[in-house]
DSSP file (Angstrom, degrees, kcal/mol; ACC not computed):
  #  RESIDUE AA STRUCTURE BP1 BP2  ACC     N-H-->O    O-->H-N    N-H-->O    O-->H-N    TCO  KAPPA ALPHA  PHI   PSI    X-CA   Y-CA   Z-CA
    1    1 A X     >        0   0    0      0, 0.0     4,-2.0     0, 0.0     5,-0.2   0.000 360.0 360.0 360.0 -38.5    0.0    0.0    0.0
    2    2 A X  H  >  +     0   0    0      1,-0.2     4,-2.3     2,-0.2     5,-0.2   0.893 360.0  50.1 -63.8 -40.0    2.8    2.3    0.8
    3    3 A X  H  > S+     0   0    0      2,-0.2     4,-2.5     1,-0.2    -1,-0.2   0.852 108.7  51.8 -69.6 -33.8    4.5    1.9   -2.6
    4    4 A X  H  > S+     0   0    0      2,-0.2     4,-2.3     1,-0.2    -1,-0.2   0.902 110.5  49.2 -67.1 -40.6    1.2    2.6   -4.4
    5    5 A X  H  X S+     0   0    0     -4,-2.0     4,-2.3     2,-0.2    -2,-0.2   0.928 112.9  46.7 -63.1 -46.1    0.8    5.8   -2.5
    6    6 A X  H  X S+     0   0    0     -4,-2.3     4,-2.5     1,-0.2    -2,-0.2   0.914 111.6  51.4 -62.6 -43.4    4.4    6.9   -3.2
    7    7 A X  H  X S+     0   0    0     -4,-2.5     4,-2.5     1,-0.2    -1,-0.2   0.916 110.6  48.6 -60.0 -44.1    3.9    6.0   -6.9
    8    8 A X  H  X S+     0   0    0     -4,-2.3     4,-2.5     1,-0.2     5,-0.2   0.914 112.0  48.4 -63.4 -43.9    0.7    8.1   -7.1
    9    9 A X  H  X S+     0   0    0     -4,-2.3     4,-2.7     2,-0.2     5,-0.2   0.902 111.9  49.8 -64.0 -41.2    2.4   11.0   -5.4
   10   10 A X  H  X S+     0   0    0     -4,-2.5     4,-2.6     2,-0.2     5,-0.2   0.932 112.6  46.5 -63.5 -46.3    5.4   10.8   -7.7
   11   11 A X  H  X S+     0   0    0     -4,-2.5     4,-2.5     2,-0.2    -2,-0.2   0.929 115.7  45.4 -63.7 -45.0    3.2   10.7  -10.9
   12   12 A X  H  X S+     0   0    0     -4,-2.5     4,-2.5     2,-0.2     5,-0.2   0.925 114.9  46.7 -65.1 -44.9    1.0   13.6   -9.8
   13   13 A X  H  X S+     0   0    0     -4,-2.7     4,-2.5    -5,-0.2    -2,-0.2   0.920 114.8  47.2 -64.3 -43.2    3.9   15.8   -8.7
   14   14 A X  H  X S+     0   0    0     -4,-2.6     4,-2.7    -5,-0.2    60,-0.3   0.899 112.2  49.3 -65.1 -40.9    5.8   15.1  -11.9
   15   15 A X  H  X S+     0   0    0     -4,-2.5     4,-2.5    -5,-0.2    -2,-0.2   0.909 112.8  47.3 -66.2 -41.4    2.8   15.7  -14.1
   16   16 A X  H  X S+     0   0    0     -4,-2.5     4,-2.3     2,-0.2    -2,-0.2   0.918 113.6  48.1 -65.0 -42.9    2.0   19.0  -12.3
   17   17 A X  H  X S+     0   0    0     -4,-2.5     4,-2.4    -5,-0.2    -2,-0.2   0.931 114.0  46.7 -61.9 -45.6    5.7   20.1  -12.5
   18   18 A X  H  X S+     0   0    0     -4,-2.7     4,-2.4    52,-0.3    52,-0.3   0.883 111.1  51.1 -65.2 -39.5    5.8   19.2  -16.2
   19   19 A X  H  X S+     0   0    0     -4,-2.5     4,-2.1     2,-0.2    -1,-0.2   0.914 110.6  49.4 -64.3 -42.3    2.5   20.9  -17.0
   20   20 A X  H  X S+     0   0    0     -4,-2.3     4,-2.2     1,-0.2    -2,-0.2   0.934 112.1  47.8 -60.7 -46.8    3.8   24.1  -15.3
   21   21 A X  H  X S+     0   0    0     -4,-2.4     4,-2.7     1,-0.2    -2,-0.2   0.872 109.7  53.8 -63.4 -36.3    7.0   24.0  -17.2
   22   22 A X  H  X S+     0   0    0     -4,-2.4     4,-2.1     2,-0.2    -1,-0.2   0.897 108.2  48.9 -64.2 -40.8    5.1   23.4  -20.4
   23   23 A X  H  X S+     0   0    0     -4,-2.1     4,-1.5     2,-0.2    -2,-0.2   0.908 112.4  48.6 -65.1 -41.3    3.0   26.5  -19.8
   24   24 A X  H  X S+     0   0    0     -4,-2.2     4,-2.4     1,-0.2    -2,-0.2   0.922 111.9  48.7 -64.4 -43.9    6.1   28.6  -19.1
   25   25 A X  H  X S+     0   0    0     -4,-2.7     4,-2.3     1,-0.2    -1,-0.2   0.864 107.6  55.9 -65.0 -34.7    7.8   27.3  -22.2
   26   26 A X  H  < S+     0   0    0     -4,-2.1    -1,-0.2     1,-0.2    -2,-0.2   0.841 109.7  46.4 -64.9 -32.8    4.7   28.1  -24.2
   27   27 A X  H  < S+     0   0    0     -4,-1.5     3,-0.4    -3,-0.2    -2,-0.2   0.897 113.0  48.6 -74.1 -41.5    4.9   31.7  -23.0
   28   28 A X  H  < S+     0   0    0     -4,-2.4     2,-0.6     1,-0.3    -2,-0.2   0.860 119.9  38.0 -67.2 -35.3    8.6   32.0  -23.7
   29   29 A X  S  < S+     0   0    0     -4,-2.3    -1,-0.3    -5,-0.2    -4,-0.0  -0.786  71.8 176.2-117.1  84.9    8.3   30.5  -27.2
   30   30 A X        +     0   0    0     -2,-0.6     2,-0.3    -3,-0.4    -1,-0.1   0.726  63.8  14.3 -69.1 -22.8    5.0   32.0  -28.5
   31   31 A X  S    S+     0   0    0      4,-0.0     3,-0.2     5,-0.0     2,-0.2  -0.992  92.0  46.4-149.6 155.4    5.1   30.5  -32.1
   32   32 A X  S  > S-     0   0    0     -2,-0.3     4,-1.8     1,-0.2     5,-0.1  -0.573  96.1 -43.9 111.4-172.4    7.0   28.0  -34.1
   33   33 A X  H  > S+     0   0    0      1,-0.2     4,-2.1     2,-0.2    -1,-0.2   0.820 129.9  55.9 -68.8 -31.4    8.1   24.3  -33.7
   34   34 A X  H  > S+     0   0    0     -3,-0.2     4,-1.9     2,-0.2    -1,-0.2   0.924 108.6  48.1 -66.3 -42.3    9.3   24.7  -30.1
   35   35 A X  H  > S+     0   0    0      1,-0.2     4,-2.4     2,-0.2     5,-0.2   0.895 110.3  52.6 -62.8 -40.2    5.8   26.0  -29.1
   36   36 A X  H  X S+     0   0    0     -4,-1.8     4,-1.7     1,-0.2    -1,-0.2   0.894 107.6  52.1 -62.6 -39.8    4.2   23.1  -30.9
   37   37 A X  H  < S+     0   0    0     -4,-2.1    31,-0.6     1,-0.2    -1,-0.2   0.918 118.2  35.4 -62.9 -44.0    6.3   20.6  -29.1
   38   38 A X  H  < S+     0   0    0     -4,-1.9    31,-0.2     1,-0.2    -2,-0.2   0.742 120.5  46.6 -84.6 -23.2    5.5   22.0  -25.6
   39   39 A X  H  < S+     0   0    0     -4,-2.4     2,-0.3    -5,-0.2    -2,-0.2   0.664  83.2 102.3 -95.8 -17.7    1.8   23.0  -26.3
   40   40 A X     <  -     0   0    0     -4,-1.7    28,-0.5    -5,-0.2     2,-0.3  -0.530  55.2-166.0 -72.7 126.7    0.6   19.8  -28.1
   41   41 A X  E     -A   67   0A   0     -2,-0.3     2,-0.6    26,-0.1    26,-0.2  -0.861  18.0-145.8-115.6 148.1   -1.5   17.7  -25.7
   42   42 A X  E     -A   66   0A   0     24,-3.7    24,-2.7    -2,-0.3     2,-0.5  -0.964  18.0-153.6-109.9 119.2   -2.7   14.1  -25.9
   43   43 A X  E     +A   65   0A   0     -2,-0.6     2,-0.4    22,-0.2    22,-0.2  -0.824  19.6 171.2 -96.6 125.7   -6.1   13.6  -24.3
   44   44 A X  E     +A   64   0A   0     20,-2.8    20,-3.5    -2,-0.5     2,-0.3  -0.998  33.8  45.8-134.1 137.2   -6.8   10.2  -23.0
   45   45 A X  E    S-A   63   0A   0     -2,-0.4     2,-0.6    18,-0.2    18,-0.2  -0.905  88.9 -38.6 136.5-162.5   -9.8    9.1  -20.9
   46   46 A X  E     -A   62   0A   0     16,-2.6    16,-1.9    -2,-0.3     3,-0.1  -0.909  52.7-133.4-107.8 115.4  -13.5    9.3  -20.6
   47   47 A X  E     -     0   0A   0     -2,-0.6    13,-0.1    14,-0.2    -2,-0.0  -0.338  44.4 -81.2 -64.2 148.5  -15.0   12.7  -21.3
   48   48 A X  E     -     0   0A   0     13,-0.1     2,-0.4    11,-0.1    13,-0.3  -0.261  49.8-169.5 -56.9 131.8  -17.5   13.9  -18.8
   49   49 A X  E     -A   60   0A   0     11,-3.1    11,-2.7    -3,-0.1     2,-0.4  -0.980   7.9-148.4-123.4 136.5  -21.0   12.4  -19.3
   50   50 A X  E     -A   59   0A   0     -2,-0.4     2,-0.5     9,-0.2     9,-0.2  -0.885   6.0-162.4-111.4 136.0  -24.0   13.6  -17.4
   51   51 A X  E     -A   58   0A   0      7,-3.2     7,-2.7    -2,-0.4     2,-0.7  -0.974  10.4-153.6-114.6 118.9  -27.0   11.4  -16.3
   52   52 A X  E     +A   57   0A   0     -2,-0.5     5,-0.2     5,-0.2    -2,-0.0  -0.839  18.3 173.6 -96.3 113.0  -30.1   13.4  -15.5
   53   53 A X        -     0   0    0      3,-2.7     2,-1.7    -2,-0.7     4,-0.1   0.248  47.2-118.5-101.2  11.1  -32.3   11.5  -13.0
   54   54 A X  S    S+     0   0    0      2,-0.2     3,-0.1     1,-0.2    -1,-0.1  -0.322 111.0  51.9  83.8 -55.5  -34.8   14.3  -12.4
   55   55 A X  S    S+     0   0    0     -2,-1.7     2,-0.3     1,-0.3    -1,-0.2   0.810 126.1   1.4 -81.3 -32.9  -34.0   14.5   -8.7
   56   56 A X        -     0   0    0     -5,-0.0    -3,-2.7     2,-0.0     2,-0.5  -0.985  64.6-127.0-152.1 157.9  -30.2   14.8   -9.3
   57   57 A X  E     -A   52   0A   0     -2,-0.3     2,-0.5    -5,-0.2    -5,-0.2  -0.931  20.6-159.6-108.0 132.1  -27.6   15.0  -12.0
   58   58 A X  E     -A   51   0A   0     -7,-2.7    -7,-3.2    -2,-0.5     2,-0.5  -0.942   3.7-165.2-111.8 133.0  -24.7   12.6  -12.0
   59   59 A X  E     -A   50   0A   0     -2,-0.5     2,-0.4    -9,-0.2    -9,-0.2  -0.977   7.1-177.0-120.7 127.8  -21.5   13.4  -13.9
   60   60 A X  E     +A   49   0A   0    -11,-2.7   -11,-3.1    -2,-0.5     2,-0.2  -0.927  23.2 111.3-121.1 144.9  -18.9   10.8  -14.6
   61   61 A X  E     -     0   0A   0     -2,-0.4     2,-0.3   -13,-0.3   -14,-0.2  -0.745  33.9-160.3 162.2 154.5  -15.6   11.2  -16.3
   62   62 A X  E     -A   46   0A   0    -16,-1.9   -16,-2.6    -2,-0.2     2,-0.5  -0.878  16.4-177.0-153.5 118.1  -11.8   11.2  -16.0
   63   63 A X  E     -A   45   0A   0     -2,-0.3     2,-0.4   -18,-0.2   -18,-0.2  -0.976   9.0-160.3-126.4 125.8   -9.6   12.9  -18.6
   64   64 A X  E     -A   44   0A   0    -20,-3.5   -20,-2.8    -2,-0.5     2,-0.6  -0.883   3.2-160.9-104.6 134.3   -5.8   12.9  -18.6
   65   65 A X  E     -A   43   0A   0     -2,-0.4     2,-0.4   -22,-0.2   -22,-0.2  -0.935  14.0-177.4-118.0 108.0   -4.0   15.5  -20.6
   66   66 A X  E     +A   42   0A   0    -24,-2.7   -24,-3.7    -2,-0.6     2,-0.3  -0.831   6.4 169.5-105.9 141.8   -0.4   14.6  -21.4
   67   67 A X  E  >  -A   41   0A   0     -2,-0.4     4,-1.9   -26,-0.2     5,-0.2  -0.839  50.6 -89.2-135.5 179.4    2.2   16.7  -23.2
   68   68 A X  H  > S+     0   0    0    -31,-0.6     4,-2.0   -28,-0.5     5,-0.1   0.903 124.2  46.3 -58.3 -45.2    5.9   16.4  -23.7
   69   69 A X  H  > S+     0   0    0    -31,-0.2     4,-2.4     1,-0.2    -1,-0.2   0.813 107.8  55.7 -73.9 -28.7    6.8   18.3  -20.6
   70   70 A X  H  > S+     0   0    0    -52,-0.3     4,-2.0     2,-0.2   -52,-0.3   0.907 109.8  47.0 -68.7 -38.7    4.4   16.5  -18.3
   71   71 A X  H  X S+     0   0    0     -4,-1.9     4,-2.0     2,-0.2    -2,-0.2   0.897 112.9  49.2 -66.5 -39.6    6.0   13.1  -19.3
   72   72 A X  H  X S+     0   0    0     -4,-2.0     4,-2.7    -5,-0.2    -2,-0.2   0.888 109.2  53.3 -65.5 -37.8    9.4   14.6  -18.7
   73   73 A X  H  X S+     0   0    0     -4,-2.4     4,-2.5     2,-0.2   -58,-0.2   0.891 107.8  50.3 -62.9 -40.3    8.3   15.9  -15.3
   74   74 A X  H  X S+     0   0    0     -4,-2.0     4,-2.3   -60,-0.3    -1,-0.2   0.915 112.1  47.5 -64.0 -42.9    7.1   12.4  -14.3
   75   75 A X  H  X S+     0   0    0     -4,-2.0     4,-2.5     2,-0.2    -2,-0.2   0.920 113.0  48.1 -64.5 -44.2   10.4   10.9  -15.4
   76   76 A X  H  X S+     0   0    0     -4,-2.7     4,-2.5     1,-0.2    -2,-0.2   0.909 112.2  49.3 -63.8 -41.9   12.4   13.6  -13.5
   77   77 A X  H  X S+     0   0    0     -4,-2.5     4,-2.4     2,-0.2    -1,-0.2   0.900 111.8  49.1 -63.6 -40.8   10.3   13.1  -10.4
   78   78 A X  H  X S+     0   0    0     -4,-2.3     4,-2.3     2,-0.2    -2,-0.2   0.914 112.9  46.4 -66.1 -42.9   10.7    9.3  -10.5
   79   79 A X  H  X S+     0   0    0     -4,-2.5     4,-2.3     2,-0.2    -2,-0.2   0.905 112.8  50.0 -66.4 -40.6   14.5    9.6  -10.9
   80   80 A X  H  X S+     0   0    0     -4,-2.5     4,-2.6     2,-0.2     5,-0.2   0.919 111.5  48.8 -62.7 -43.8   14.7   12.2   -8.1
   81   81 A X  H  X S+     0   0    0     -4,-2.4     4,-2.5     1,-0.2     5,-0.3   0.918 111.0  50.1 -61.4 -43.8   12.7    9.9   -5.8
   82   82 A X  H  X S+     0   0    0     -4,-2.3     4,-1.9     1,-0.2    -1,-0.2   0.897 113.0  46.3 -63.5 -40.0   14.9    6.9   -6.7
   83   83 A X  H  < S+     0   0    0     -4,-2.3    -2,-0.2     1,-0.2    -1,-0.2   0.911 116.4  44.1 -68.3 -42.7   18.1    8.9   -5.9
   84   84 A X  H  < S+     0   0    0     -4,-2.6    -2,-0.2    -5,-0.2    -1,-0.2   0.844 118.6  41.5 -74.0 -34.0   16.8   10.4   -2.7
   85   85 A X  H  <        0   0    0     -4,-2.5    -2,-0.2    -5,-0.2    -3,-0.2   0.877 360.0 360.0 -83.2 -39.2   15.2    7.2   -1.3
   86   86 A X     <        0   0    0     -4,-1.9    -1,-0.2    -5,-0.3    -2,-0.2   0.467 360.0 360.0 -92.2 360.0   17.9    4.6   -2.2
């Protein structure tokens, strides 16, 4: 259980770090191939779907947005964790 928790925290922290860096790089490079590399996202998951039951509305969905820097952030976070823990 402890390793699953650590893995989840590493992936989330790395993805957030990478997304932040991607947004910053998109601002620094407003147009061109570098901007395309950092700004292109791959959407994977289930888009939100709503079920109206009259009494209540239920919304289900989970969408992951990956880009180059979010994947790099996950890798950097995993390597940092491995170096610091071992």
